[in-house]
N, C-alpha and C positions, 0 to 999 in steps of 0.2 A: 504494500500500500504506500503510495507516494504522497507525502504531505508537504510539498514545496509550495511556497508562495510565488505566484507567477511573476510578480514584478521585483522580487528580491533575488538577486544573484550574488551571493557573498564571494569575496575574494580572500582566499586563505593566505596569500603571499605575506601580508603584514601581520598575521597572527590573529588570535581571537579578539583582541581589542578592536581591530579594524572591522571585523564582522559585526561586533556589538555596536560600534559607532554607525555603521551603515544601516543596521536594523533600527537603531534608535532614531536616526535621521528620517528614514522612511516612515516610521511610526509617527513621528512628530508631524511630518507632512500630511499623513492621513488624518490625524486629529485636527490639524488646521483646516483642511478641506471640509471635514465634517462640521466644524464650527462655523465656517463661512456659509455652508449650505443651510445650517440651522438658523443662522442670522438672516439669510435671504428668505427662508420660509417664514420666520417670525414677522418680518416686515411685510411679506405678501399676505399673511394671515391677518395682520393688523389692518392693512388696506381693505381686504375683503370684509372684515367686520365693520369698518367705517361705511362701506357701501351699503351693507345690510342695515346698519343703523340709520343712514340717511333715507333709505327706502321706507323704513318703519316710520320715520318722522313725517315723510310726505303722506303716508297713509293716514296718520293721525291728523295732520293738517286738513286733509280732505274730509275726514269724518267730522271734524269741528266745524268746517265751513258748511257741511250739509245740515248739521244740527242747528247752527245759527240761522240758516235760511229757513229751516222747517219751523223753528220757534218764533220767527219774526224778528230776531235780533239784527238781521241785516236783510235788505231787499235787493242786494246786488247779485243777480244770478251769474254774472260774468266771473266773479270771484270763486263761486262754487265750481263752475265749469273748469276754470284754470287750475284750481286745486286738484280736481279729479284728473285732469290731463297730466299734471305733474306727477301725481301718484302712479298713474298708469304707465307713464314713460319710465319712471324710476323702477317700477316693478318689472317691466319688460327688459330693461337693461340688466337688472340683477339676475333674472332668469337666463338671459343669454350668456352672461359671464359664468354663471353656475354650470350651464350646459357645456361651455368651452372647457372649463376646469375638469369636469367629469370626463369629457372626451379625451383631454390630454392625459389624465390619470389612466384611463383604459389603454391608451396608446403606449404609455410607459410600461404598464403591466404586460402587454403583449410582446415587449422587447425580450429577446433572448440574451442572457448574459454570457 
């Protein structure tokens, strides 16, 4: 059973300290790449949560405009229609982004390593 790491090719010429140094350097590089990936994912997740929060805010604004119009607090139908259109546009955008993320995830899962 062969348990070699594909990207690690030790050189025994300099002794075991050189092998340990090479392995340590490659391990450090792998950890740095993982941390960069985690940082990028965290910022992406934060941006996605902001979009969802904004969509929720637009939906609440639309509901408030509808209630205000229904109770007679305002007589401006244009504000109600604009609030509904903003909420609908925001929801459609969020759904499209979600669909693209899911599509990208599925594509990544289909990749062979």
